[in-house]
C-alpha positions as CSV (number, residue, x, y, z in Angstrom):
1,M,-80.5,148.3,-33.2
2,I,-83.3,148.0,-35.6
3,D,-83.9,151.0,-37.7
4,S,-88.3,152.0,-38.4
5,H,-87.8,150.4,-41.9
6,Q,-86.3,147.3,-40.6
7,Y,-88.6,147.0,-37.7
8,S,-91.9,147.8,-40.3
9,K,-90.5,144.7,-41.9
10,V,-90.4,142.6,-39.0
11,Q,-94.0,143.7,-37.7
12,I,-95.9,143.2,-41.0
13,T,-93.9,140.1,-40.9
14,K,-96.0,138.9,-37.5
15,M,-99.3,140.2,-38.7
16,L,-99.0,138.0,-41.8
17,L,-98.1,135.0,-39.7
18,I,-101.0,135.8,-37.6
19,A,-103.5,136.1,-40.2
20,F,-102.0,133.3,-41.7
21,V,-102.4,131.0,-38.3
22,D,-105.9,132.3,-37.4
23,A,-107.5,132.0,-41.4
24,V,-106.3,128.2,-41.0
25,V,-107.7,127.8,-37.4
26,S,-110.6,129.6,-38.7
27,G,-111.8,126.3,-40.1
28,F,-112.4,124.5,-36.9
29,Y,-115.8,126.5,-35.7
30,L,-118.8,125.9,-34.0
31,K,-122.1,126.4,-35.3
32,I,-125.0,127.1,-32.5
33,F,-127.4,129.2,-34.3
34,P,-130.3,128.0,-36.4
35,L,-129.2,130.0,-39.2
36,D,-126.0,129.9,-41.0
37,Y,-124.1,131.2,-38.4
38,T,-120.9,129.8,-37.0
39,I,-118.5,130.5,-34.0
40,N,-114.3,130.9,-34.4
41,L,-112.0,128.9,-32.2
42,A,-109.4,131.1,-33.4
43,V,-110.5,134.0,-31.6
44,V,-109.2,132.2,-28.6
45,I,-105.6,132.0,-29.8
46,L,-105.8,136.4,-31.1
47,P,-105.7,138.1,-28.3
48,I,-102.8,136.2,-26.5
49,Y,-101.0,136.9,-29.9
50,Y,-102.1,140.3,-28.5
51,Y,-100.5,140.1,-25.1
52,L,-97.3,138.8,-25.8
53,D,-96.1,141.3,-28.0
54,R,-97.3,144.7,-27.1
55,R,-95.6,146.4,-29.9
56,L,-98.8,144.5,-32.3
57,L,-101.9,147.4,-32.8
58,P,-104.5,145.2,-32.8
59,A,-106.0,147.5,-35.5
60,V,-103.8,147.4,-38.1
61,T,-103.2,143.8,-37.7
62,A,-107.5,143.4,-37.9
63,I,-107.1,144.4,-41.2
64,F,-104.0,141.5,-42.2
65,I,-106.7,139.2,-40.9
66,A,-109.8,140.3,-42.4
67,A,-107.8,140.6,-45.5
68,F,-106.1,137.1,-45.6
69,G,-108.8,135.6,-44.1
70,L,-111.2,136.5,-46.7
71,F,-109.2,135.8,-49.4
72,F,-108.5,131.7,-47.7
73,R,-112.6,131.5,-47.1
74,T,-112.8,132.4,-50.8
75,M,-110.3,130.0,-52.6
76,T,-111.4,127.4,-50.0
77,G,-115.4,128.4,-50.4
78,F,-115.1,127.8,-54.5
79,Y,-115.8,124.1,-54.8
80,Y,-118.7,124.5,-51.6
81,Y,-120.5,128.0,-53.7
82,G,-120.0,126.9,-56.8
83,S,-117.7,130.6,-58.1
84,F,-114.9,132.5,-56.4
85,A,-118.0,135.5,-56.4
86,N,-120.5,133.7,-54.4
87,A,-117.1,132.1,-52.4
88,F,-116.4,136.1,-51.6
89,W,-120.2,137.4,-50.7
90,S,-120.9,135.0,-48.7
91,D,-117.8,134.7,-46.2
92,F,-117.6,139.1,-46.9
93,N,-119.0,139.5,-43.3
94,F,-116.6,137.8,-41.2
95,M,-114.7,141.1,-42.1
96,F,-117.2,143.0,-39.3
97,F,-115.8,140.6,-36.9
98,D,-112.2,141.2,-37.5
99,I,-112.1,144.5,-37.8
100,T,-114.7,145.2,-34.9
101,Y,-112.4,143.2,-32.8
102,G,-109.2,145.0,-33.9
103,I,-110.6,148.4,-33.2
104,I,-112.4,147.7,-29.5
105,F,-109.3,146.2,-28.9
106,T,-107.3,148.8,-29.4
107,L,-109.0,151.4,-27.5
108,L,-110.0,148.9,-24.2
109,Y,-106.3,147.4,-24.3
110,Y,-103.9,148.7,-26.4
111,M,-104.4,152.0,-25.2
112,N,-105.2,151.6,-21.5
113,E,-102.1,152.4,-19.2
114,Q,-103.1,149.8,-17.0
115,K,-102.0,146.7,-18.6
116,T,-103.5,143.7,-16.4
117,L,-104.8,140.4,-17.2
118,Y,-108.4,141.9,-15.7
119,T,-108.5,144.8,-18.1
120,F,-106.9,142.2,-21.1
121,F,-109.9,139.7,-19.9
122,L,-112.6,142.6,-20.4
123,A,-111.0,143.9,-23.8
124,A,-111.6,141.0,-25.2
125,L,-114.9,139.8,-23.8
126,A,-116.1,143.4,-25.8
127,S,-114.4,142.9,-28.4
128,D,-115.4,139.3,-29.0
129,F,-119.0,140.1,-28.0
130,L,-119.5,143.4,-30.3
131,G,-117.2,142.0,-33.0
132,N,-120.0,138.9,-33.1
133,A,-122.7,141.7,-32.7
134,A,-121.7,143.7,-36.0
135,E,-120.8,140.1,-37.9
136,F,-124.6,139.1,-36.8
137,I,-126.0,142.3,-37.6
138,S,-124.5,143.1,-40.9
139,R,-126.2,139.4,-42.3
140,Y,-129.1,138.8,-40.7
141,G,-130.4,142.7,-39.5
142,I,-130.9,144.2,-36.2
143,E,-134.1,142.8,-35.6
144,E,-133.1,139.4,-36.1
145,Y,-130.0,140.6,-33.3
146,F,-132.3,141.7,-31.2
147,S,-135.0,138.6,-31.1
148,G,-134.8,135.1,-28.7
149,S,-131.7,134.3,-27.2
150,V,-128.7,135.9,-29.8
151,M,-127.1,138.1,-27.1
152,A,-127.4,135.8,-24.7
153,T,-125.8,133.5,-26.5
154,L,-123.1,135.7,-28.3
155,M,-122.3,137.4,-24.4
156,F,-121.7,133.7,-23.3
157,V,-119.6,132.6,-26.2
158,A,-117.4,135.6,-25.4
159,V,-117.1,134.9,-21.6
160,T,-115.9,131.8,-22.8
161,R,-113.2,132.8,-25.2
162,A,-112.0,135.2,-23.3
163,S,-111.9,133.4,-20.1
164,I,-110.0,130.4,-22.4
165,A,-107.7,132.9,-23.2
166,V,-106.8,134.2,-20.2
167,L,-106.2,130.7,-18.6
168,L,-103.6,130.0,-21.2
169,I,-101.9,133.2,-20.7
170,S,-101.4,132.7,-16.9
171,A,-100.4,129.1,-18.0
172,I,-97.6,130.8,-20.3
173,K,-96.9,133.3,-17.5
174,Y,-97.0,130.2,-15.3
175,Y,-94.6,128.7,-17.5
176,N,-92.1,131.2,-18.1
177,S,-91.5,132.4,-13.8
178,F,-90.9,128.5,-13.8
179,L,-88.4,128.6,-16.6
180,R,-86.6,131.4,-14.9
181,K,-86.4,130.1,-11.6
182,E,-85.4,127.1,-13.1
183,E,-82.3,129.3,-14.5
184,H,-81.8,131.2,-11.2
185,D,-81.8,128.4,-9.6
186,E,-78.9,126.8,-11.3
187,R,-76.8,129.8,-11.4
188,Y,-76.6,129.9,-7.8
189,R,-75.6,126.1,-7.7
190,M,-73.0,126.9,-10.0
191,Q,-72.4,130.1,-8.2
192,I,-72.0,127.7,-4.8
193,N,-69.9,125.0,-6.4
194,L,-67.5,127.9,-7.4
195,L,-67.1,129.2,-4.4
196,S,-66.6,126.0,-2.6
197,E,-63.8,125.1,-4.8
198,L,-62.5,128.5,-4.3
199,R,-62.7,127.8,-0.3
200,G,-61.0,124.8,-0.6
201,E,-58.5,126.2,-2.4
202,I,-57.8,128.9,-0.3
203,Y,-57.9,126.6,2.9
204,F,-55.3,125.0,1.1
205,L,-52.9,127.7,0.3
206,K,-53.7,129.8,3.8
207,N,-51.8,125.8,4.8
208,N,-49.5,126.1,3.2
209,T,-48.5,129.5,4.6
210,E,-46.4,127.8,7.4
211,H,-44.3,126.0,4.9
212,V,-43.2,129.2,3.0
213,E,-42.0,131.0,6.4
214,S,-40.6,128.0,7.7
215,V,-38.0,128.3,4.3
216,M,-37.4,132.0,4.5
217,D,-36.8,130.9,8.4
218,E,-34.5,128.5,7.5
219,A,-33.0,130.3,4.7
220,F,-32.0,133.2,6.9
221,G,-30.8,131.1,9.9
222,L,-28.2,130.1,7.6
223,Y,-27.7,133.7,6.7
224,R,-26.5,134.5,10.3
225,E,-24.8,130.8,10.4
226,Y,-22.2,132.2,7.7
227,D,-22.1,135.7,8.5
228,Q,-20.8,134.7,12.1
229,L,-18.2,132.0,9.8
230,S,-16.9,134.8,7.3
231,A,-18.5,132.7,4.3
232,E,-19.1,135.5,2.2
233,A,-20.3,134.0,-0.9
234,Q,-22.5,131.5,0.8
235,K,-24.3,134.1,3.2
236,N,-25.1,136.3,0.5
237,K,-26.7,133.1,-1.1
238,A,-28.5,132.3,1.7
239,L,-29.7,136.2,1.8
240,N,-31.0,135.8,-1.7
241,I,-33.0,132.8,-0.8
242,A,-34.6,134.3,2.2
243,K,-35.2,137.8,-0.1
244,N,-37.0,135.5,-2.7
245,V,-39.2,133.3,-0.2
246,H,-40.2,137.1,1.3
247,E,-41.3,138.0,-2.0
248,I,-43.0,135.0,-2.6
249,K,-44.8,134.9,0.2
250,K,-46.1,138.6,-0.3
251,N,-46.8,137.3,-3.3
252,Y,-48.7,134.5,-1.7
253,F,-50.8,136.7,0.6
254,K,-51.9,138.9,-2.1
255,V,-53.8,136.2,-4.4
256,I,-55.1,134.5,-0.8
257,D,-56.5,138.0,0.0
258,G,-57.6,138.7,-3.6
259,I,-59.5,135.4,-3.5
260,D,-61.0,136.0,-0.2
261,E,-62.4,139.8,-1.4
262,I,-63.9,137.5,-4.2
263,I,-65.7,135.1,-2.3
264,I,-67.2,137.7,0.0
265,N,-68.3,140.0,-2.7
266,E,-69.9,137.1,-4.5
267,T,-71.6,135.2,-1.8
268,P,-74.7,135.1,-2.9
269,F,-76.4,134.2,0.5
270,D,-74.8,134.3,4.5
271,R,-76.3,130.3,4.9
272,L,-78.6,127.7,2.8
273,N,-80.4,125.1,4.9
274,L,-79.2,121.5,4.6
275,S,-81.2,120.1,2.4
276,D,-80.9,122.6,-0.4
277,L,-76.5,122.7,-0.4
278,V,-77.3,118.6,-0.9
279,K,-79.7,119.0,-4.0
280,M,-76.9,121.6,-5.3
281,L,-74.3,118.9,-4.7
282,Y,-76.4,116.3,-6.3
283,M,-77.9,118.7,-9.6
284,S,-73.6,119.1,-10.2
285,T,-72.7,115.6,-9.9
286,L,-75.4,114.9,-12.2
287,R,-74.3,117.2,-15.0
288,E,-70.5,115.8,-14.5
289,L,-72.1,112.7,-15.0
290,E,-73.1,113.3,-18.2
291,N,-69.6,113.2,-19.5
292,E,-68.4,110.1,-17.7
293,K,-68.9,106.8,-19.8
294,K,-70.2,104.8,-17.1
295,H,-73.6,104.4,-15.0
296,V,-73.6,105.6,-11.5
297,I,-76.6,105.9,-9.7
298,L,-76.9,108.3,-7.1
299,Y,-78.7,108.1,-4.0
300,F,-79.0,111.1,-1.6
301,D,-80.9,111.1,1.8
302,V,-81.0,114.3,3.3
303,H,-83.7,116.1,4.6
304,S,-82.8,118.6,6.7
305,T,-83.7,121.7,7.1
306,S,-80.5,122.9,9.4
307,P,-79.5,126.6,9.2
308,I,-75.9,125.8,7.2
309,H,-73.5,129.5,7.6
310,E,-70.1,127.3,6.2
311,H,-71.9,126.2,3.0
312,S,-68.8,126.5,0.9
313,M,-66.7,124.6,3.2
314,L,-68.7,121.9,3.9
315,M,-69.6,121.9,-0.2
316,S,-66.2,120.8,-0.4
317,V,-65.8,118.1,1.9
318,L,-69.1,116.5,0.6
319,R,-68.4,117.3,-3.1
320,N,-64.8,115.9,-2.8
321,L,-65.9,112.7,-1.2
322,I,-68.5,111.8,-3.3
323,N,-65.6,113.0,-6.4
324,N,-64.1,110.2,-5.3
325,A,-66.9,107.4,-5.0
326,V,-67.9,108.3,-8.5
327,E,-64.1,107.5,-9.3
328,A,-64.0,104.2,-7.4
329,I,-67.0,102.8,-10.1
330,K,-65.0,101.6,-13.0
331,S,-68.1,101.2,-15.1
332,E,-71.6,100.6,-12.9
333,G,-72.3,101.2,-10.0
334,E,-73.8,103.3,-7.4
335,V,-73.0,106.2,-4.7
336,R,-75.0,107.1,-1.5
337,L,-74.8,110.3,0.7
338,T,-77.7,109.6,4.1
339,H,-77.7,112.1,6.8
340,N,-78.8,111.9,10.4
341,E,-78.7,114.5,13.3
342,D,-78.7,115.0,17.0
343,E,-79.4,117.8,18.8
344,S,-76.1,118.9,18.7
345,K,-73.9,116.9,15.8
346,H,-74.8,116.1,12.4
347,F,-73.5,112.3,10.8
348,F,-72.3,112.3,6.9
349,T,-72.1,109.0,5.9
350,I,-70.8,108.9,1.9
351,S,-70.2,105.4,0.0
352,D,-70.0,103.3,-2.8
353,N,-69.8,100.0,-3.8
354,G,-66.4,100.4,-6.2
355,C,-63.5,98.7,-6.1
356,G,-62.7,99.6,-2.6
357,I,-59.4,100.2,-1.1
358,S,-56.6,97.7,0.2
359,E,-55.5,97.3,3.9
360,E,-52.3,98.3,3.1
361,L,-53.6,101.9,1.3
362,I,-55.6,102.5,3.5
363,D,-53.4,104.0,6.5
364,Y,-52.0,106.5,3.4
365,I,-54.9,108.0,1.8
366,F,-55.2,111.0,4.2
367,K,-51.4,111.9,3.2
368,P,-50.3,115.0,1.4
369,G,-49.8,113.7,-2.4
370,Y,-52.1,110.6,-2.1
371,S,-54.8,111.2,-5.1
372,T,-57.4,108.2,-6.7
373,K,-57.4,110.1,-9.5
374,Y,-54.2,108.7,-11.8
375,N,-54.2,109.1,-15.5
376,D,-52.4,105.6,-16.8
377,E,-51.9,107.7,-20.3
378,T,-50.8,111.7,-19.3
379,G,-49.2,110.7,-15.6
380,H,-50.9,113.4,-14.2
381,S,-52.8,113.5,-10.9
382,N,-55.6,115.6,-10.3
383,R,-55.7,116.8,-6.6
384,G,-58.6,118.7,-6.0
385,I,-58.8,119.8,-2.9
386,G,-57.5,116.4,-1.8
387,L,-58.1,114.1,1.2
388,S,-55.8,115.2,3.2
389,L,-57.0,118.4,2.7
390,V,-60.6,117.1,3.3
391,L,-59.0,115.5,6.9
392,D,-57.7,119.1,7.4
393,I,-61.0,120.5,7.0
394,V,-63.2,118.7,8.5
395,E,-60.9,117.7,12.1
396,K,-59.3,121.3,12.0
397,Y,-61.4,123.5,10.6
398,F,-65.2,122.6,12.1
399,E,-63.2,120.5,15.1
400,G,-65.2,117.1,13.6
401,E,-64.1,113.6,13.7
402,I,-63.8,111.8,9.7
403,E,-63.3,107.8,9.6
404,V,-63.3,105.2,6.7
405,T,-64.4,101.6,6.0
406,S,-62.9,100.0,3.0
407,N,-63.0,96.8,1.4
408,V,-61.4,95.5,-1.9
409,G,-64.3,94.6,-4.2
410,I,-67.2,95.4,-2.2
411,G,-66.7,99.3,-1.8
412,T,-66.1,102.0,1.0
413,Q,-67.8,104.1,3.4
414,F,-66.8,107.4,5.0
415,R,-68.4,108.4,8.3
416,I,-68.4,112.4,9.0
417,L,-69.3,113.8,12.4
418,I,-69.9,118.1,12.3
419,P,-70.8,119.6,15.6
420,K,-73.9,121.9,14.7
421,N,-72.2,125.1,15.9
422,K,-69.6,124.6,13.8
423,V,-71.3,124.7,10.5
């Protein structure tokens, strides 16, 4: 939290910085009158400062700009005018513009409750025009001001500078909006990736519940057998195993229900179109490749706008196959994802030109425990959701088909068929 004293220091620092920048940029000017009168280009930037920081009071900032600008011009004009006094008085009239601009802008914009680009444009226009009028009259008198085309020229200058300021602010707002959208999309990509990983793991856990129940049934069956044989020690041991497995089962289901609830609550939308889903997968894979010591080119050719309701499950399947394809490439290569569809089915093809899989192993890749991600140094195998679960999701969850072809040294290709009414 910033107290008033600290806040004042911050604002004064900002005002001094604005005054310094204004003094430097004011060195760029145009002479549009036969008289020694210049049009300062710094005025294009000045209202932008006021728009971006609403806490800056233009009338007060104008005092800093006028004082700093006069000092800067006096120092730099010494050699041109021959003395500091001549330099000071020749540029003294600039202060009329700065002060007038600050006061008018404060009245028309800073104190206006309707702070829109339209009111900003009007305030910048009026401040510019009246500021130039005040400076011009202080230099050459009011009669010179009303003679010829001075007023029309100053109005043209004011409209031009105010318009440029509005265009620059619009560009800044568009850029900020673009950045916010990028951040928003990035959060969604991360959320979808996380949810797809959780859904895949939940599916894996649910499949294992049958094994847990089977162990519990067998242990209870042993208990009954030992009970009939009057084998008290073995009977108690079997009963304890059944009880322990039952407790494990309860905790197991609590974990599954808890993660399921998180997934339901955190899902950002009910459905995505397929193109957006694959775009998220593409960006996610690119980020992961940044940490890899290999050069992998991704070709994702998916342009379908078909709605996908089961986006997290489909993402689990595609991401796992893409990651396996990347893993199969040792130093450099290509990974492709293509898609076709008809009225009732989606057809996906994931291919790579990596090391390939031998004929001896091709029949085992969908078996539980098989992994392409074995670490020789640690001896650990990173399962992910595993190809066995990919097969399970495609065939049982989506009621689709998956097949693989591979040649050692050439690469591997997975082809997936999924009914549209299942995704």
